[in-house]
N, C-alpha and C positions, 0 to 999 in steps of 0.2 A: 815226872820225866819218863817213867816206864810206859805210861799210857800213851804219851806222844810218840814214842818210838814204835810201839805196836801199831798205832794208827797209820804211821808213815809206811811201815812195812806192808800193811794190808793194802794200801793204795797202790803200791808199786808192784803188786803181784802180777807177773806177766801172763798175758793171754796166749794160749796155745791152740792152734787149729789141728785137731787130731787127724792122722791119716786113717783112711778107711780100708776095709778088706785086707788088713794085715800088711798094707804097703809100707815101705820105708818112710820114716818121718820126713816131712818136707824141710828143706833148709828154711831158716828163719825168714829171709826176705821173701821166699815163696809163700810162707804162711801169711805174711802181711798182704801180699798180692791176692791170695785166695780169699782172705777176709774181706778185702775191698770189693772183689768181684762178686762175692755172695751178696753183699749189701746192695750192690747195683742190680743184680739179677732178680732178687726177691722184691725189689721196689722200695726198699727201705731208704735208699739214697737215689732219688730221681735225678734226671739231667739238670745240671746247674747247682746241685747240692754241694755245699762246701765240706770237704773231708776234714777229719780231725787234723790238727797241726802235726808237723813232724815230731815236736816235743811230746805231744799227747800220745802219739804212736810209740815213741821210744819208751814211755812209761807203761803203756798198755801191754806191749809185747816184751818188755825187758830187753830191748835191742839197742845196739849202738846206733847213733844217728846216721852213720854211713850206710848201715843196713837198711834203715827206713828210706833213706834217700834213694838207694838203688831200687827198692820196690816201687816207689812212686815214679822214678825215672822210666822204668820198664813199662809201667802201666801207661805212662804218657806216650811212649814210643808205640805202644799197641793201640793207641787211640781211645783208651778207656777213660783217662782223666786228662784234664788240662791244667798245667801248672802256670801260675802267674807270679813272677818274681816279686817278693815283698808283700804278697797278698795271701797266697795259699794255693791249694789244689782243689779242683772242682770236677764233678762227674761230667764227662763230655756228652754232647748231644750225639744221638745215633746218626750215622751217615749211611744212606743207602749204598749198596754195592752192586755194581754191574759186572756181568761176566765178560771174560776176555776170550773164551773158547768158542764162542759163537756170536752171531750178530744179535745184539740185544735189542729188544723192542722197548724203548724207554716208556712209551705210553702204557704198555701192558704191565711193566714193572711197577710203575707208580700206582696204577689202579689196583694191582694185586695187593699192594700194601694198604688199600682202603683209602687212598688219598686222591685228591682232585687233580686231574691232568688237563693241561691246555697247551696247544701249539700256536704260536704267533708267527705267521709267515711275513718276513720282513723284506724279502726280495725273491722274485721268480722271473728269470729272463733267459734269453738265448744270446750268447756272447761269443766273440772270437777268443779262443783259448789263449791265455797268457803262456809264455814259453815254459814256465815250470809246470803248469797244469797239463799242457800238451805232452810234456815228457812223462808225467805220471800216468797219463792215459794212452801213451804210445800213439799220439796223434801228431800231425805236423803243426807247427806254431801258426796260430791264426785260424785253425779249423774250428768249425761251429760246435759249441758245447752248451748243455743246459746248466744253469747256475741257480741254486736256491740258498737262501739264508733263513733259518728258522730258530726261534727261541722256544725252548721247552720249559714249562713251569710246573712245579709241584706245589699245590695249595697257594698259587699266586706268586711263588718265589722262583726266580730263574735258576735252573740247575744245569742247563746245557745250552750252549750256542753252537748250532750246526751250520757249517759252511760246506756245501756239497756241489760237486761237479759230476755230470752224468754224460756218457756218450750217447748222442741221439740215435746212432745206429743200433745200439743195444736196447734202448728204451724209448722208442719214438713217441709214445703217448705220455711221457713223463710230465710235461708242463701242463697238460690238460686236467690234471688231478686237483681235487680239493684237499690240499695238505693240512688244512685246519681240522678236517675230519679223519683223513688217513695220512699220517706223517710220511715224509719222503722215504725214509728207510723201510717202513712197514710196506709201502707200496712196492718197492723194488724187491723185497724178499718174497712177496706174494706173487709177483707177476714176471720177474726176470730171473731166469735160472743162473746159478753161479756154482762153481766147483772149487774155487780157491779163495781164501781170505788172508789178508795181511793186516796185522795190528802192530802199531808202534806207539808207545806211550812216552811222553816227555813232560817234565816239570817246567813250566814257563810262567812268565808274568804277562798279564793281558795288556793289550794296547789300551789307550784311553777310551777309544770307541768301544772296544769289547767290554771293558770294565763298566761303562755306562749301560750297555745293553744288558749285562748280567747284574746290574745294581750292586756292585761290589767295589771295594777300594782297589785302586790301580796297583798298589804295592802288595796285594795279597796273591800268593801263588795259585796257579791253576794246574790241573791235569789236562794235557792235550792228547786225545786219542786220534791218531791218523789211521784211517782204514781204506784199504783198496780191495775190490773184489774182481774176479775174472770168471769168464765162461769160455772154456776151450781156449785158454791162453789169450783171450781178448778182454781188455779191461772194460768193466761195466761202469764203475763209479769210483771216485776218490772223495772222501769226506774228512773234514777236521771237526772233531767234537770237543769243545772247550768246557771244562767243568770247574767251578770254584772248589778248591780242595777242601774247604771247610764244610761243603754241603754234599759232597759225593765222593765215592771211592770206587776203584776198579780192582777186580780180583776174580779168582775162580778156585774151584775145588774139583778134582777129577780122579777117577780110579786109575791105578797102575797094576800091571801084572808082574809081581815079583820085584826084585831089586833092579833098578835101572843102571845101566853103565854109562859112564861119562868119558869123553875123550876129546 
């Protein structure tokens, strides 16, 4: 009996992640999060790897189940793991992130990651501006505008559906371009000056047509980035970029000078 007790006690010895550089010890749920992050970062647990069960982590760390649950929940909220009810937790696939502080060049971003980029032009035409587009571009309803729809793919997988309107007065040569070689946004940044940018991000569900173009389920949420640019207070373009949320993320990091005031 004594041998059995000793064996059980040894098995339940909790694992601790030591703080470095004399820093205060991490809270237990943070230790669990740090342990999981290290396993992911060093490649021990690749994307899709199934994490130890909550009960296994309870024993490994000598933690309450509520503590383990909090750690996994916060990792899921940070996009590091995916939790499947009744199945377990898995290492999440990495999602590319695009900046919000400037006009991102999606082709360059994908190629910089060493991946294959392709642009499929699905529509390129000159049309009468619908009332909402005319309002966005400060034009009269029915005024002539350029309209393009492009699908951007990474390694053959659609990551962005671009629906763009451009003022002909600001970019008269726009429709004469080969957008399969130079995507619309890249052409505009290179050839049409701008001094103001507006970005608005919404969480939306795609239409059935959009879901088909993006090769995704219609009930999966998307991130919709709506962008407008101006030059000397005259609108240049309005574009809606639709991203499957499971394949892409939007964010930024920027420097600040001192503490910022909010009011």
